[in-house]
C-alpha positions in Angstrom: 131.0 96.7 44.0 131.1 100.3 42.8 128.7 101.4 40.1 130.2 103.9 37.7 127.4 106.4 37.0 129.4 107.7 34.1 129.4 104.3 32.5 125.7 103.9 33.1 125.1 107.3 31.6 127.2 106.5 28.6 125.3 103.2 28.1 122.1 105.2 28.4 123.2 107.7 25.8 124.2 104.9 23.4 120.9 103.1 23.9 119.1 106.5 23.3 121.0 107.2 20.2 120.3 103.6 18.9 116.6 104.1 19.6 116.6 107.4 17.7 118.5 105.8 14.8 116.0 102.8 14.7 113.1 105.3 14.8 114.6 107.2 11.9 115.0 104.0 9.9 111.3 103.0 10.7 110.2 106.5 9.7 112.1 106.3 6.4 110.5 103.0 5.6 107.0 104.4 6.4 107.6 107.4 4.2 108.8 105.2 1.4 105.7 103.0 1.7 103.5 106.1 1.9 105.1 107.5 -1.3 104.4 104.2 -3.1 100.8 104.3 -2.0 100.5 107.9 -3.1 101.8 107.1 -6.5 99.5 104.1 -6.9 96.6 106.2 -5.9 97.6 108.9 -8.4 97.8 106.3 -11.1 94.4 104.9 -10.2 92.8 108.4 -10.0 94.2 109.4 -13.4 93.1 106.1 -14.9 89.6 106.4 -13.5 89.4 110.0 -14.7 90.5 109.0 -18.2 87.9 106.2 -18.4 85.2 108.6 -17.3 86.3 111.3 -19.7 86.5 108.9 -22.7 83.1 107.3 -22.0 81.1 110.1 -23.6 82.9 109.5 -26.9 81.3 106.1 -27.1 77.7 107.5 -26.7 75.8 108.7 -29.8 75.5 112.4 -28.7 79.3 112.7 -28.8 80.4 109.8 -31.0 78.2 110.9 -34.0 79.6 114.5 -34.3 83.1 113.2 -33.5 82.9 110.7 -36.4 81.3 113.3 -38.7 84.1 115.8 -38.1 86.8 113.1 -38.6 85.3 112.2 -41.9 85.3 115.9 -43.0 81.6 116.5 -42.6 79.9 119.5 -40.9 78.2 119.3 -37.5 75.5 121.5 -35.9 76.4 124.2 -33.4 74.7 122.1 -30.7 76.8 119.1 -31.6 79.9 121.3 -31.5 79.1 122.6 -28.0 78.6 119.0 -26.7 81.8 117.8 -28.4 83.8 120.8 -27.1 82.5 120.0 -23.6 83.5 116.4 -23.8 86.9 117.3 -25.3 87.6 119.8 -22.5 87.0 117.0 -19.9 89.5 114.9 -21.7 92.0 117.8 -21.9 91.6 118.5 -18.1 92.4 114.9 -17.3 95.6 115.2 -19.4 96.4 118.5 -17.7 96.0 116.7 -14.3 98.2 113.8 -15.4 100.8 116.4 -16.5 100.8 118.0 -13.1 101.0 114.6 -11.4 104.0 113.7 -13.5 105.7 117.0 -12.7 105.2 116.4 -9.0 106.7 112.9 -9.3 103.5 111.1 -8.6 103.5 109.2 -12.0 106.4 107.1 -13.1 107.8 107.4 -16.6 106.2 104.2 -17.9 102.7 105.4 -17.0 103.3 108.9 -18.2 104.7 107.8 -21.6 101.5 105.7 -22.3 99.3 108.6 -21.2 101.2 111.0 -23.3 101.0 108.8 -26.5 97.3 108.3 -26.0 96.5 112.0 -25.5 98.8 113.1 -28.3 96.9 110.7 -30.6 93.6 112.2 -29.4 94.8 115.8 -29.9 95.4 114.9 -33.6 91.6 114.6 -34.0 89.6 117.5 -35.4 87.4 117.6 -32.2 90.3 117.9 -29.7 92.5 120.1 -31.9 89.7 122.6 -32.5 88.8 122.6 -28.8 92.4 123.1 -27.9 92.8 126.0 -30.3 89.6 127.6 -29.0 90.1 127.0 -25.2 93.8 126.6 -24.5 94.1 130.0 -22.8 92.1 128.4 -19.9 94.8 125.9 -19.1 97.9 126.2 -17.0 100.7 128.0 -18.9 103.2 125.2 -18.4 100.7 122.7 -19.8 99.9 125.0 -22.8 103.6 125.2 -23.6 104.0 121.5 -23.3 101.0 120.7 -25.6 101.9 123.3 -28.1 105.4 121.9 -28.4 104.2 118.4 -29.3 104.4 117.1 -32.8 100.9 116.2 -33.9 99.9 113.4 -36.2 96.6 112.9 -37.9 94.1 111.1 -35.8 93.0 107.8 -37.4 89.7 106.5 -36.0 89.3 103.7 -38.5 91.8 101.8 -40.6 91.8 102.3 -44.3 90.3 99.6 -46.4 93.0 97.2 -47.6 
């Protein structure tokens, strides 16, 4: 029985090509899973950052001047500094979410909710004043995006009915 080394070589090449093909499929699956994990992590990080940046607005040092401004009352310079600091933290989270969205790490459903929430916050006196005073310190693309939004008045408590 003669062995055809050409046939053995051809079978070897076919098996090698099949192994490369299967490796590429495996790699594609791994990359897809890694991308899903990356998106989930980005959503988690933005959600955590949002919670952390909103928390000061529930504490008296920030909540009081925020409520006073929203009701048309004056606040002290010290309160304004604290409120501006808290507002800038919130704006930085929004800017980060904006970049995550632009890098395809946030899906549209998540981004739309974030956008609505921040757009609502930006309608408040505190955030709109901070934005007007400090927007030059933010990324130009983010500034253009925020400045193009249509603002509505922030309502922090419903009207008496």
